[in-house]
N, CA and C atoms of all chains as a GROMACS GRO file, in nm:
protein
  621
    1MET      N    1  26.371  11.366 -22.677
    1MET     CA    2  26.232  11.321 -22.651
    1MET      C    3  26.180  11.383 -22.522
    2ILE      N    4  26.260  11.374 -22.415
    2ILE     CA    5  26.221  11.436 -22.289
    2ILE      C    6  26.220  11.589 -22.305
    3ASP      N    7  26.317  11.640 -22.383
    3ASP     CA    8  26.322  11.783 -22.412
    3ASP      C    9  26.193  11.829 -22.479
    4LEU      N   10  26.149  11.753 -22.580
    4LEU     CA   11  26.027  11.789 -22.653
    4LEU      C   12  25.907  11.792 -22.559
    5ALA      N   13  25.896  11.689 -22.472
    5ALA     CA   14  25.785  11.685 -22.377
    5ALA      C   15  25.788  11.804 -22.284
    6GLN      N   16  25.910  11.847 -22.247
    6GLN     CA   17  25.919  11.963 -22.157
    6GLN      C   18  25.880  12.093 -22.227
    7TYR      N   19  25.919  12.104 -22.356
    7TYR     CA   20  25.877  12.223 -22.431
    7TYR      C   21  25.724  12.229 -22.441
    8VAL      N   22  25.664  12.114 -22.478
    8VAL     CA   23  25.517  12.111 -22.490
    8VAL      C   24  25.452  12.144 -22.356
    9GLY      N   25  25.506  12.086 -22.248
    9GLY     CA   26  25.450  12.112 -22.115
    9GLY      C   27  25.458  12.259 -22.078
   10GLY      N   28  25.572  12.323 -22.112
   10GLY     CA   29  25.586  12.465 -22.080
   10GLY      C   30  25.485  12.550 -22.153
   11VAL      N   31  25.464  12.520 -22.282
   11VAL     CA   32  25.365  12.597 -22.359
   11VAL      C   33  25.225  12.576 -22.302
   12LEU      N   34  25.194  12.452 -22.263
   12LEU     CA   35  25.061  12.424 -22.207
   12LEU      C   36  25.040  12.498 -22.076
   13VAL      N   37  25.144  12.502 -21.992
   13VAL     CA   38  25.132  12.572 -21.863
   13VAL      C   39  25.108  12.721 -21.886
   14LEU      N   40  25.180  12.778 -21.983
   14LEU     CA   41  25.160  12.920 -22.013
   14LEU      C   42  25.018  12.946 -22.063
   15ALA      N   43  24.967  12.858 -22.150
   15ALA     CA   44  24.830  12.875 -22.201
   15ALA      C   45  24.729  12.864 -22.087
   16GLY      N   46  24.752  12.771 -21.993
   16GLY     CA   47  24.662  12.758 -21.880
   16GLY      C   48  24.660  12.884 -21.794
   17GLY      N   49  24.779  12.940 -21.769
   17GLY     CA   50  24.786  13.064 -21.691
   17GLY      C   51  24.713  13.177 -21.761
   18LEU      N   52  24.726  13.182 -21.894
   18LEU     CA   53  24.658  13.287 -21.971
   18LEU      C   54  24.506  13.273 -21.960
   19PHE      N   55  24.457  13.149 -21.968
   19PHE     CA   56  24.312  13.127 -21.953
   19PHE      C   57  24.265  13.174 -21.816
   20SER      N   58  24.344  13.144 -21.712
   20SER     CA   59  24.303  13.184 -21.577
   20SER      C   60  24.296  13.335 -21.565
   21VAL      N   61  24.396  13.406 -21.623
   21VAL     CA   62  24.395  13.552 -21.614
   21VAL      C   63  24.275  13.609 -21.688
   22LEU      N   64  24.244  13.554 -21.807
   22LEU     CA   65  24.132  13.607 -21.883
   22LEU      C   66  24.000  13.582 -21.810
   23GLY      N   67  23.987  13.463 -21.746
   23GLY     CA   68  23.868  13.435 -21.668
   23GLY      C   69  23.851  13.532 -21.553
   24ALA      N   70  23.962  13.559 -21.483
   24ALA     CA   71  23.956  13.651 -21.369
   24ALA      C   72  23.926  13.792 -21.416
   25LEU      N   73  23.977  13.829 -21.534
   25LEU     CA   74  23.948  13.962 -21.589
   25LEU      C   75  23.799  13.975 -21.619
   26GLY      N   76  23.740  13.868 -21.677
   26GLY     CA   77  23.597  13.869 -21.702
   26GLY      C   78  23.519  13.878 -21.573
   27LEU      N   79  23.568  13.808 -21.472
   27LEU     CA   80  23.503  13.810 -21.340
   27LEU      C   81  23.502  13.950 -21.283
   28LEU      N   82  23.609  14.026 -21.310
   28LEU     CA   83  23.617  14.161 -21.255
   28LEU      C   84  23.536  14.261 -21.337
   29ARG      N   85  23.534  14.246 -21.469
   29ARG     CA   86  23.484  14.353 -21.554
   29ARG      C   87  23.338  14.340 -21.596
   30PHE      N   88  23.281  14.217 -21.595
   30PHE     CA   89  23.148  14.199 -21.650
   30PHE      C   90  23.041  14.258 -21.558
   31PRO      N   91  22.925  14.296 -21.614
   31PRO     CA   92  22.833  14.382 -21.539
   31PRO      C   93  22.748  14.313 -21.433
   32ASP      N   94  22.706  14.188 -21.452
   32ASP     CA   95  22.624  14.129 -21.347
   32ASP      C   96  22.668  13.985 -21.320
   33LEU      N   97  22.602  13.922 -21.222
   33LEU     CA   98  22.647  13.791 -21.177
   33LEU      C   99  22.647  13.687 -21.288
   34TYR      N  100  22.543  13.692 -21.374
   34TYR     CA  101  22.526  13.583 -21.471
   34TYR      C  102  22.634  13.589 -21.579
   35THR      N  103  22.671  13.710 -21.621
   35THR     CA  104  22.780  13.721 -21.718
   35THR      C  105  22.914  13.685 -21.654
   36ARG      N  106  22.931  13.723 -21.528
   36ARG     CA  107  23.055  13.685 -21.457
   36ARG      C  108  23.065  13.534 -21.444
   37LEU      N  109  22.951  13.472 -21.416
   37LEU     CA  110  22.947  13.326 -21.404
   37LEU      C  111  22.987  13.262 -21.536
   38HIS      N  112  22.941  13.322 -21.646
   38HIS     CA  113  22.978  13.273 -21.778
   38HIS      C  114  23.129  13.277 -21.797
   39ALA      N  115  23.190  13.392 -21.762
   39ALA     CA  116  23.335  13.405 -21.780
   39ALA      C  117  23.410  13.304 -21.694
   40ALA      N  118  23.373  13.296 -21.566
   40ALA     CA  119  23.448  13.210 -21.475
   40ALA      C  120  23.431  13.063 -21.509
   41ALA      N  121  23.307  13.022 -21.542
   41ALA     CA  122  23.284  12.880 -21.567
   41ALA      C  123  23.336  12.837 -21.703
   42LEU      N  124  23.353  12.934 -21.795
   42LEU     CA  125  23.403  12.897 -21.926
   42LEU      C  126  23.555  12.895 -21.929
   43ALA      N  127  23.621  12.986 -21.854
   43ALA     CA  128  23.767  12.994 -21.858
   43ALA      C  129  23.832  12.909 -21.750
   44GLY      N  130  23.755  12.867 -21.649
   44GLY     CA  131  23.816  12.790 -21.542
   44GLY      C  132  23.865  12.651 -21.582
   45PRO      N  133  23.778  12.566 -21.642
   45PRO     CA  134  23.823  12.432 -21.679
   45PRO      C  135  23.940  12.428 -21.776
   46PRO      N  136  23.949  12.514 -21.882
   46PRO     CA  137  24.071  12.512 -21.962
   46PRO      C  138  24.194  12.554 -21.883
   47GLY      N  139  24.178  12.652 -21.792
   47GLY     CA  140  24.292  12.697 -21.714
   47GLY      C  141  24.353  12.586 -21.632
   48LEU      N  142  24.267  12.514 -21.559
   48LEU     CA  143  24.318  12.404 -21.477
   48LEU      C  144  24.348  12.280 -21.562
   49GLY      N  145  24.265  12.256 -21.665
   49GLY     CA  146  24.283  12.137 -21.748
   49GLY      C  147  24.414  12.138 -21.825
   50LEU      N  148  24.455  12.257 -21.875
   50LEU     CA  149  24.583  12.264 -21.948
   50LEU      C  150  24.700  12.238 -21.855
   51VAL      N  151  24.690  12.285 -21.729
   51VAL     CA  152  24.796  12.254 -21.632
   51VAL      C  153  24.801  12.103 -21.608
   52PHE      N  154  24.683  12.040 -21.601
   52PHE     CA  155  24.680  11.895 -21.581
   52PHE      C  156  24.744  11.822 -21.699
   53VAL      N  157  24.712  11.867 -21.822
   53VAL     CA  158  24.773  11.804 -21.940
   53VAL      C  159  24.925  11.823 -21.938
   54ALA      N  160  24.968  11.941 -21.891
   54ALA     CA  161  25.112  11.966 -21.882
   54ALA      C  162  25.177  11.872 -21.781
   55ILE      N  163  25.107  11.843 -21.671
   55ILE     CA  164  25.160  11.746 -21.574
   55ILE      C  165  25.175  11.611 -21.641
   56ALA      N  166  25.073  11.571 -21.721
   56ALA     CA  167  25.080  11.441 -21.790
   56ALA      C  168  25.199  11.438 -21.886
   57PHE      N  169  25.227  11.552 -21.954
   57PHE     CA  170  25.338  11.554 -22.050
   57PHE      C  171  25.472  11.550 -21.981
   58THR      N  172  25.489  11.627 -21.873
   58THR     CA  173  25.621  11.637 -21.814
   58THR      C  174  25.655  11.519 -21.724
   59SER      N  175  25.551  11.452 -21.669
   59SER     CA  176  25.583  11.341 -21.578
   59SER      C  177  25.626  11.218 -21.656
   60LEU      N  178  25.566  11.194 -21.774
   60LEU     CA  179  25.594  11.076 -21.855
   60LEU      C  180  25.578  10.947 -21.774
   61ASP      N  181  25.471  10.947 -21.693
   61ASP     CA  182  25.446  10.831 -21.607
   61ASP      C  183  25.298  10.794 -21.627
   62LEU      N  184  25.274  10.665 -21.656
   62LEU     CA  185  25.138  10.625 -21.691
   62LEU      C  186  25.042  10.641 -21.575
   63ALA      N  187  25.087  10.611 -21.451
   63ALA     CA  188  24.998  10.620 -21.335
   63ALA      C  189  24.953  10.764 -21.314
   64ILE      N  190  25.048  10.857 -21.317
   64ILE     CA  191  25.014  10.998 -21.295
   64ILE      C  192  24.929  11.051 -21.410
   65SER      N  193  24.966  11.015 -21.535
   65SER     CA  194  24.892  11.066 -21.651
   65SER      C  195  24.747  11.022 -21.647
   66SER      N  196  24.723  10.895 -21.612
   66SER     CA  197  24.585  10.846 -21.613
   66SER      C  198  24.504  10.914 -21.504
   67ARG      N  199  24.564  10.934 -21.386
   67ARG     CA  200  24.492  11.003 -21.280
   67ARG      C  201  24.455  11.144 -21.321
   68VAL      N  202  24.551  11.211 -21.385
   68VAL     CA  203  24.529  11.349 -21.425
   68VAL      C  204  24.420  11.358 -21.532
   69LEU      N  205  24.419  11.260 -21.624
   69LEU     CA  206  24.315  11.262 -21.728
   69LEU      C  207  24.177  11.237 -21.667
   70ILE      N  208  24.170  11.150 -21.566
   70ILE     CA  209  24.043  11.131 -21.496
   70ILE      C  210  24.000  11.261 -21.428
   71GLY      N  211  24.099  11.332 -21.372
   71GLY     CA  212  24.069  11.461 -21.310
   71GLY      C  213  24.012  11.559 -21.411
   72ILE      N  214  24.065  11.560 -21.534
   72ILE     CA  215  24.013  11.649 -21.638
   72ILE      C  216  23.869  11.613 -21.672
   73GLY      N  217  23.842  11.482 -21.685
   73GLY     CA  218  23.705  11.439 -21.713
   73GLY      C  219  23.608  11.483 -21.605
   74PHE      N  220  23.652  11.469 -21.480
   74PHE     CA  221  23.568  11.511 -21.369
   74PHE      C  222  23.542  11.661 -21.374
   75LEU      N  223  23.648  11.736 -21.405
   75LEU     CA  224  23.636  11.882 -21.413
   75LEU      C  225  23.537  11.922 -21.521
   76ALA      N  226  23.544  11.853 -21.636
   76ALA     CA  227  23.456  11.887 -21.748
   76ALA      C  228  23.310  11.857 -21.713
   77ILE      N  229  23.287  11.761 -21.622
   77ILE     CA  230  23.149  11.732 -21.584
   77ILE      C  231  23.100  11.826 -21.476
   78THR      N  232  23.184  11.851 -21.373
   78THR     CA  233  23.134  11.920 -21.254
   78THR      C  234  23.124  12.071 -21.271
   79THR      N  235  23.212  12.132 -21.350
   79THR     CA  236  23.210  12.279 -21.356
   79THR      C  237  23.080  12.334 -21.415
   80PRO      N  238  23.027  12.278 -21.527
   80PRO     CA  239  22.897  12.328 -21.574
   80PRO      C  240  22.785  12.304 -21.473
   81VAL      N  241  22.792  12.191 -21.402
   81VAL     CA  242  22.688  12.162 -21.303
   81VAL      C  243  22.692  12.265 -21.191
   82ALA      N  244  22.815  12.296 -21.144
   82ALA     CA  245  22.829  12.395 -21.037
   82ALA      C  246  22.780  12.532 -21.082
   83ALA      N  247  22.814  12.569 -21.208
   83ALA     CA  248  22.772  12.700 -21.259
   83ALA      C  249  22.620  12.705 -21.270
   84HIS      N  250  22.558  12.594 -21.315
   84HIS     CA  251  22.412  12.590 -21.326
   84HIS      C  252  22.347  12.602 -21.189
   85LEU      N  253  22.400  12.528 -21.091
   85LEU     CA  254  22.343  12.534 -20.955
   85LEU      C  255  22.350  12.675 -20.900
   86LEU      N  256  22.465  12.740 -20.922
   86LEU     CA  257  22.483  12.875 -20.868
   86LEU      C  258  22.391  12.974 -20.937
   87ALA      N  259  22.377  12.962 -21.071
   87ALA     CA  260  22.290  13.054 -21.143
   87ALA      C  261  22.144  13.035 -21.101
   88ARG      N  262  22.104  12.909 -21.082
   88ARG     CA  263  21.966  12.879 -21.044
   88ARG      C  264  21.937  12.934 -20.904
   89ALA      N  265  22.033  12.913 -20.812
   89ALA     CA  266  22.014  12.964 -20.676
   89ALA      C  267  22.008  13.116 -20.675
   90ALA      N  268  22.094  13.179 -20.758
   90ALA     CA  269  22.096  13.325 -20.762
   90ALA      C  270  21.965  13.379 -20.819
   91LYS      N  271  21.914  13.314 -20.926
   91LYS     CA  272  21.788  13.356 -20.987
   91LYS      C  273  21.674  13.344 -20.888
   92ARG      N  274  21.673  13.231 -20.813
   92ARG     CA  275  21.564  13.211 -20.718
   92ARG      C  276  21.571  13.306 -20.601
   93SER      N  277  21.692  13.344 -20.561
   93SER     CA  278  21.702  13.436 -20.448
   93SER      C  279  21.695  13.581 -20.493
   94GLY      N  280  21.672  13.603 -20.626
   94GLY     CA  281  21.639  13.738 -20.669
   94GLY      C  282  21.756  13.827 -20.703
   95VAL      N  283  21.868  13.770 -20.750
   95VAL     CA  284  21.978  13.853 -20.796
   95VAL      C  285  21.938  13.914 -20.930
   96ALA      N  286  21.958  14.047 -20.944
   96ALA     CA  287  21.905  14.119 -21.060
   96ALA      C  288  21.993  14.100 -21.183
   97PHE      N  289  21.929  14.105 -21.302
   97PHE     CA  290  22.003  14.109 -21.427
   97PHE      C  291  22.051  14.251 -21.452
   98THR      N  292  22.144  14.268 -21.551
   98THR     CA  293  22.171  14.404 -21.596
   98THR      C  294  22.058  14.448 -21.687
   99ASP      N  295  22.062  14.574 -21.729
   99ASP     CA  296  21.959  14.624 -21.819
   99ASP      C  297  21.972  14.567 -21.959
  100HIS      N  298  22.090  14.511 -21.990
  100HIS     CA  299  22.114  14.463 -22.126
  100HIS      C  300  22.056  14.325 -22.150
  101THR      N  301  22.024  14.250 -22.044
  101THR     CA  302  21.969  14.116 -22.062
  101THR      C  303  21.820  14.117 -22.035
  102SER      N  304  21.750  14.025 -22.101
  102SER     CA  305  21.608  14.011 -22.077
  102SER      C  306  21.581  13.874 -22.019
  103ASP      N  307  21.476  13.864 -21.942
  103ASP     CA  308  21.440  13.740 -21.876
  103ASP      C  309  21.332  13.671 -21.959
  104HIS      N  310  21.363  13.555 -22.014
  104HIS     CA  311  21.269  13.491 -22.105
  104HIS      C  312  21.151  13.429 -22.034
  105THR      N  313  21.158  13.410 -21.903
  105THR     CA  314  21.045  13.350 -21.835
  105THR      C  315  20.937  13.452 -21.805
  106THR      N  316  20.974  13.580 -21.794
  106THR     CA  317  20.873  13.681 -21.762
  106THR      C  318  20.861  13.787 -21.870
  107GLY      N  319  20.934  13.774 -21.981
  107GLY     CA  320  20.927  13.874 -22.086
  107GLY      C  321  21.037  13.977 -22.069
  108PRO      N  322  21.063  14.054 -22.174
  108PRO     CA  323  21.172  14.149 -22.169
  108PRO      C  324  21.147  14.262 -22.071
  109LYS      N  325  21.249  14.292 -21.992
  109LYS     CA  326  21.250  14.407 -21.900
  109LYS      C  327  21.134  14.406 -21.802
  110ALA      N  328  21.080  14.288 -21.768
  110ALA     CA  329  20.971  14.283 -21.672
  110ALA      C  330  21.027  14.302 -21.532
  111LYS      N  331  20.948  14.363 -21.447
  111LYS     CA  332  20.994  14.382 -21.309
  111LYS      C  333  20.956  14.261 -21.228
  112MET      N  334  26.858  12.702 -22.548
  112MET     CA  335  26.784  12.683 -22.422
  112MET      C  336  26.734  12.539 -22.415
  113SER      N  337  26.767  12.469 -22.310
  113SER     CA  338  26.725  12.330 -22.300
  113SER      C  339  26.580  12.322 -22.252
  114GLY      N  340  26.526  12.202 -22.259
  114GLY     CA  341  26.386  12.185 -22.222
  114GLY      C  342  26.361  12.218 -22.076
  115ALA      N  343  26.453  12.177 -21.990
  115ALA     CA  344  26.433  12.201 -21.846
  115ALA      C  345  26.436  12.350 -21.814
  116GLN      N  346  26.526  12.424 -21.882
  116GLN     CA  347  26.533  12.568 -21.861
  116GLN      C  348  26.404  12.636 -21.905
  117PHE      N  349  26.356  12.595 -22.026
  117PHE     CA  350  26.232  12.655 -22.076
  117PHE      C  351  26.116  12.624 -21.984
  118LEU      N  352  26.112  12.500 -21.931
  118LEU     CA  353  26.003  12.463 -21.841
  118LEU      C  354  26.008  12.546 -21.713
  119GLY      N  355  26.130  12.570 -21.662
  119GLY     CA  356  26.141  12.652 -21.542
  119GLY      C  357  26.092  12.794 -21.567
  120PHE      N  358  26.129  12.851 -21.682
  120PHE     CA  359  26.084  12.986 -21.716
  120PHE      C  360  25.932  12.990 -21.733
  121ALA      N  361  25.878  12.889 -21.804
  121ALA     CA  362  25.734  12.889 -21.832
  121ALA      C  363  25.654  12.874 -21.704
  122THR      N  364  25.698  12.787 -21.612
  122THR     CA  365  25.622  12.770 -21.488
  122THR      C  366  25.629  12.896 -21.402
  123ALA      N  367  25.746  12.964 -21.401
  123ALA     CA  368  25.754  13.088 -21.323
  123ALA      C  369  25.659  13.193 -21.380
  124ALA      N  370  25.657  13.205 -21.515
  124ALA     CA  371  25.568  13.303 -21.578
  124ALA      C  372  25.422  13.268 -21.549
  125ALA      N  373  25.388  13.138 -21.554
  125ALA     CA  374  25.250  13.097 -21.530
  125ALA      C  375  25.211  13.125 -21.385
  126LEU      N  376  25.306  13.108 -21.291
  126LEU     CA  377  25.274  13.139 -21.151
  126LEU      C  378  25.248  13.289 -21.135
  127LEU      N  379  25.324  13.372 -21.208
  127LEU     CA  380  25.297  13.516 -21.203
  127LEU      C  381  25.159  13.548 -21.258
  128LEU      N  382  25.122  13.483 -21.371
  128LEU     CA  383  24.989  13.504 -21.428
  128LEU      C  384  24.881  13.464 -21.329
  129LEU      N  385  24.903  13.351 -21.259
  129LEU     CA  386  24.804  13.306 -21.162
  129LEU      C  387  24.793  13.406 -21.047
  130GLY      N  388  24.907  13.466 -21.007
  130GLY     CA  389  24.903  13.567 -20.902
  130GLY      C  390  24.819  13.687 -20.944
  131LEU      N  391  24.836  13.728 -21.071
  131LEU     CA  392  24.756  13.839 -21.124
  131LEU      C  393  24.608  13.805 -21.123
  132ALA      N  394  24.575  13.682 -21.168
  132ALA     CA  395  24.435  13.639 -21.168
  132ALA      C  396  24.380  13.636 -21.026
  133PHE      N  397  24.464  13.596 -20.931
  133PHE     CA  398  24.422  13.590 -20.790
  133PHE      C  399  24.389  13.731 -20.739
  134ILE      N  400  24.471  13.828 -20.776
  134ILE     CA  401  24.447  13.966 -20.731
  134ILE      C  402  24.316  14.019 -20.790
  135LEU      N  403  24.294  13.994 -20.921
  135LEU     CA  404  24.170  14.039 -20.985
  135LEU      C  405  24.049  13.976 -20.918
  136THR      N  406  24.059  13.845 -20.885
  136THR     CA  407  23.948  13.778 -20.819
  136THR      C  408  23.924  13.833 -20.679
  137LEU      N  409  24.034  13.867 -20.609
  137LEU     CA  410  24.018  13.923 -20.474
  137LEU      C  411  23.949  14.059 -20.478
  138ILE      N  412  23.978  14.139 -20.583
  138ILE     CA  413  23.910  14.268 -20.595
  138ILE      C  414  23.760  14.247 -20.610
  139ARG      N  415  23.722  14.149 -20.695
  139ARG     CA  416  23.579  14.122 -20.713
  139ARG      C  417  23.519  14.064 -20.585
  140LEU      N  418  23.598  13.987 -20.511
  140LEU     CA  419  23.549  13.930 -20.385
  140LEU      C  420  23.519  14.040 -20.284
  141ALA      N  421  23.605  14.142 -20.279
  141ALA     CA  422  23.581  14.251 -20.185
  141ALA      C  423  23.466  14.339 -20.232
  142ARG      N  424  23.453  14.357 -20.365
  142ARG     CA  425  23.356  14.450 -20.419
  142ARG      C  426  23.218  14.389 -20.435
  143GLY      N  427  23.216  14.257 -20.474
  143GLY     CA  428  23.097  14.187 -20.521
  143GLY      C  429  22.970  14.223 -20.448
  144PRO      N  430  22.869  14.272 -20.520
  144PRO     CA  431  22.752  14.325 -20.450
  144PRO      C  432  22.668  14.219 -20.381
  145THR      N  433  22.662  14.097 -20.434
  145THR     CA  434  22.575  13.997 -20.373
  145THR      C  435  22.656  13.881 -20.317
  146LEU      N  436  22.587  13.799 -20.236
  146LEU     CA  437  22.651  13.680 -20.180
  146LEU      C  438  22.692  13.583 -20.290
  147ALA      N  439  22.610  13.574 -20.397
  147ALA     CA  440  22.640  13.479 -20.504
  147ALA      C  441  22.769  13.516 -20.576
  148ASP      N  442  22.796  13.648 -20.589
  148ASP     CA  443  22.923  13.691 -20.650
  148ASP      C  444  23.041  13.640 -20.568
  149ARG      N  445  23.028  13.652 -20.436
  149ARG     CA  446  23.140  13.610 -20.350
  149ARG      C  447  23.158  13.460 -20.355
  150MET      N  448  23.045  13.384 -20.367
  150MET     CA  449  23.057  13.239 -20.379
  150MET      C  450  23.130  13.202 -20.508
  151LEU      N  451  23.096  13.275 -20.615
  151LEU     CA  452  23.163  13.250 -20.744
  151LEU      C  453  23.312  13.279 -20.733
  152CYS      N  454  23.348  13.385 -20.659
  152CYS     CA  455  23.489  13.418 -20.641
  152CYS      C  456  23.560  13.309 -20.562
  153LEU      N  457  23.494  13.254 -20.459
  153LEU     CA  458  23.559  13.146 -20.383
  153LEU      C  459  23.582  13.025 -20.471
  154ASP      N  460  23.485  12.994 -20.557
  154ASP     CA  461  23.501  12.883 -20.652
  154ASP      C  462  23.622  12.907 -20.743
  155THR      N  463  23.631  13.031 -20.794
  155THR     CA  464  23.743  13.064 -20.884
  155THR      C  465  23.877  13.055 -20.809
  156ILE      N  466  23.879  13.101 -20.683
  156ILE     CA  467  24.003  13.098 -20.606
  156ILE      C  468  24.046  12.953 -20.582
  157THR      N  469  23.949  12.864 -20.556
  157THR     CA  470  23.984  12.723 -20.539
  157THR      C  471  24.049  12.668 -20.665
  158MET      N  472  23.992  12.706 -20.780
  158MET     CA  473  24.048  12.657 -20.907
  158MET      C  474  24.188  12.715 -20.931
  159LEU      N  475  24.206  12.842 -20.896
  159LEU     CA  476  24.340  12.903 -20.912
  159LEU      C  477  24.441  12.836 -20.820
  160ALA      N  478  24.398  12.802 -20.698
  160ALA     CA  479  24.489  12.737 -20.605
  160ALA      C  480  24.527  12.599 -20.656
  161ALA      N  481  24.429  12.526 -20.714
  161ALA     CA  482  24.460  12.395 -20.771
  161ALA      C  483  24.559  12.409 -20.886
  162SER      N  484  24.541  12.512 -20.969
  162SER     CA  485  24.636  12.535 -21.079
  162SER      C  486  24.775  12.563 -21.025
  163ALA      N  487  24.784  12.646 -20.920
  163ALA     CA  488  24.915  12.680 -20.864
  163ALA      C  489  24.983  12.556 -20.806
  164ILE      N  490  24.904  12.469 -20.742
  164ILE     CA  491  24.962  12.346 -20.687
  164ILE      C  492  25.012  12.256 -20.799
  165GLY      N  493  24.933  12.248 -20.910
  165GLY     CA  494  24.976  12.168 -21.024
  165GLY      C  495  25.105  12.220 -21.085
  166ILE      N  496  25.117  12.353 -21.097
  166ILE     CA  497  25.240  12.411 -21.152
  166ILE      C  498  25.357  12.386 -21.057
  167PHE      N  499  25.329  12.392 -20.927
  167PHE     CA  500  25.433  12.362 -20.829
  167PHE      C  501  25.480  12.218 -20.844
  168ALA      N  502  25.387  12.127 -20.873
  168ALA     CA  503  25.424  11.986 -20.895
  168ALA      C  504  25.518  11.974 -21.014
  169ILE      N  505  25.490  12.051 -21.122
  169ILE     CA  506  25.578  12.045 -21.238
  169ILE      C  507  25.715  12.104 -21.206
  170ARG      N  508  25.716  12.216 -21.134
  170ARG     CA  509  25.842  12.284 -21.103
  170ARG      C  510  25.935  12.199 -21.020
  171THR      N  511  25.878  12.134 -20.916
  171THR     CA  512  25.964  12.061 -20.824
  171THR      C  513  25.983  11.916 -20.865
  172GLY      N  514  25.898  11.864 -20.955
  172GLY     CA  515  25.908  11.723 -20.989
  172GLY      C  516  25.846  11.631 -20.886
  173LEU      N  517  25.779  11.688 -20.786
  173LEU     CA  518  25.711  11.606 -20.685
  173LEU      C  519  25.568  11.586 -20.734
  174TYR      N  520  25.543  11.480 -20.812
  174TYR     CA  521  25.413  11.464 -20.875
  174TYR      C  522  25.306  11.416 -20.780
  175LEU      N  523  25.344  11.397 -20.653
  175LEU     CA  524  25.243  11.372 -20.550
  175LEU      C  525  25.144  11.488 -20.542
  176TYR      N  526  25.194  11.610 -20.572
  176TYR     CA  527  25.109  11.728 -20.562
  176TYR      C  528  24.999  11.728 -20.667
  177ALA      N  529  25.013  11.653 -20.775
  177ALA     CA  530  24.906  11.646 -20.875
  177ALA      C  531  24.779  11.588 -20.812
  178ASP      N  532  24.796  11.488 -20.725
  178ASP     CA  533  24.679  11.431 -20.657
  178ASP      C  534  24.610  11.535 -20.571
  179ILE      N  535  24.692  11.618 -20.504
  179ILE     CA  536  24.634  11.721 -20.418
  179ILE      C  537  24.555  11.821 -20.502
  180ALA      N  538  24.607  11.856 -20.620
  180ALA     CA  539  24.536  11.950 -20.708
  180ALA      C  540  24.402  11.890 -20.752
  181ILE      N  541  24.401  11.762 -20.788
  181ILE     CA  542  24.276  11.697 -20.829
  181ILE      C  543  24.175  11.698 -20.714
  182ALA      N  544  24.222  11.661 -20.594
  182ALA     CA  545  24.133  11.656 -20.478
  182ALA      C  546  24.078  11.794 -20.447
  183LEU      N  547  24.161  11.896 -20.462
  183LEU     CA  548  24.114  12.032 -20.432
  183LEU      C  549  24.007  12.076 -20.530
  184SER      N  550  24.019  12.036 -20.658
  184SER     CA  551  23.915  12.074 -20.754
  184SER      C  552  23.784  12.001 -20.721
  185LEU      N  553  23.794  11.877 -20.671
  185LEU     CA  554  23.671  11.806 -20.630
  185LEU      C  555  23.604  11.877 -20.513
  186VAL      N  556  23.684  11.917 -20.414
  186VAL     CA  557  23.629  11.985 -20.297
  186VAL      C  558  23.566  12.118 -20.337
  187GLY      N  559  23.626  12.185 -20.438
  187GLY     CA  560  23.570  12.311 -20.485
  187GLY      C  561  23.430  12.293 -20.539
  188PHE      N  562  23.408  12.186 -20.616
  188PHE     CA  563  23.273  12.159 -20.667
  188PHE      C  564  23.175  12.136 -20.553
  189LEU      N  565  23.217  12.055 -20.454
  189LEU     CA  566  23.126  12.025 -20.342
  189LEU      C  567  23.090  12.152 -20.266
  190SER      N  568  23.189  12.239 -20.244
  190SER     CA  569  23.161  12.360 -20.167
  190SER      C  570  23.066  12.452 -20.244
  191THR      N  571  23.083  12.460 -20.377
  191THR     CA  572  22.992  12.543 -20.455
  191THR      C  573  22.850  12.488 -20.449
  192ALA      N  574  22.837  12.355 -20.461
  192ALA     CA  575  22.704  12.294 -20.454
  192ALA      C  576  22.640  12.320 -20.319
  193ALA      N  577  22.718  12.309 -20.212
  193ALA     CA  578  22.663  12.330 -20.078
  193ALA      C  579  22.621  12.476 -20.058
  194PHE      N  580  22.705  12.570 -20.108
  194PHE     CA  581  22.671  12.711 -20.094
  194PHE      C  582  22.546  12.746 -20.174
  195ALA      N  583  22.531  12.687 -20.294
  195ALA     CA  584  22.413  12.714 -20.375
  195ALA      C  585  22.288  12.662 -20.303
  196ARG      N  586  22.302  12.547 -20.238
  196ARG     CA  587  22.192  12.492 -20.161
  196ARG      C  588  22.156  12.586 -20.046
  197TYR      N  589  22.260  12.642 -19.984
  197TYR     CA  590  22.238  12.734 -19.872
  197TYR      C  591  22.166  12.860 -19.919
  198LEU      N  592  22.199  12.903 -20.042
  198LEU     CA  593  22.144  13.029 -20.092
  198LEU      C  594  21.993  13.019 -20.114
  199ILE      N  595  21.942  12.902 -20.156
  199ILE     CA  596  21.799  12.891 -20.181
  199ILE      C  597  21.726  12.828 -20.065
  200SER      N  598  21.794  12.804 -19.953
  200SER     CA  599  21.723  12.743 -19.840
  200SER      C  600  21.629  12.847 -19.780
  201PRO      N  601  21.511  12.804 -19.734
  201PRO     CA  602  21.415  12.899 -19.678
  201PRO      C  603  21.466  12.958 -19.547
  202LYS      N  604  21.424  13.079 -19.517
  202LYS     CA  605  21.466  13.142 -19.394
  202LYS      C  606  21.407  13.068 -19.275
  203PRO      N  607  21.480  13.060 -19.164
  203PRO     CA  608  21.428  12.988 -19.048
  203PRO      C  609  21.301  13.055 -18.997
  204GLY      N  610  21.197  12.974 -18.975
  204GLY     CA  611  21.072  13.028 -18.930
  204GLY      C  612  20.972  13.052 -19.041
  205ALA      N  613  21.022  13.061 -19.167
  205ALA     CA  614  20.931  13.083 -19.280
  205ALA      C  615  20.858  12.952 -19.312
  206ARG      N  616  20.736  12.966 -19.361
  206ARG     CA  617  20.658  12.847 -19.397
  206ARG      C  618  20.700  12.799 -19.535
  207ARG      N  619  20.716  12.668 -19.553
  207ARG     CA  620  20.760  12.617 -19.684
  207ARG      C  621  20.644  12.615 -19.780
   0.00000   0.00000   0.00000
């Protein structure tokens, strides 16, 4: 039983690490801030959340598991909010889009 | 292979993956053309550090570190919100 929980925890930790690497790769390779923000904000919560779930599996302790699940809930709420705040601030301070995206508030390819 | 052995291998591999992600993020942090890119990188680095602390908690069995990882992710959100606020704040002396 403990063995099974440890196997599941190991797989979850590996999946979390993989999500983090893919998010960082998107952060490095994507062309402008908004696409990078998409990669980081989409891959970040699964990366950390899977590690948290793995902690809940391997600890087998109700106090730790409940705290960690609350942490996951908080992460799921705050990360989109942070990404939205950052994108809004960047748009207002005039960070440019790539040529491949169009701005729906001013029409396509408007200066 | 017993469960504990597999867990040790998996956490070591995940720490290596996190190190790779950290290096990729640092490259973008050094290169990033705008301030907002660098803020995004700091946010990502905070999340990577929280993941590393969580994996360390699993490796050592000291589950006290799980609390530290949760607290660090909370602080990461607050710092991003504060930086975003700073980015759209008017320049000193400018009329609102």
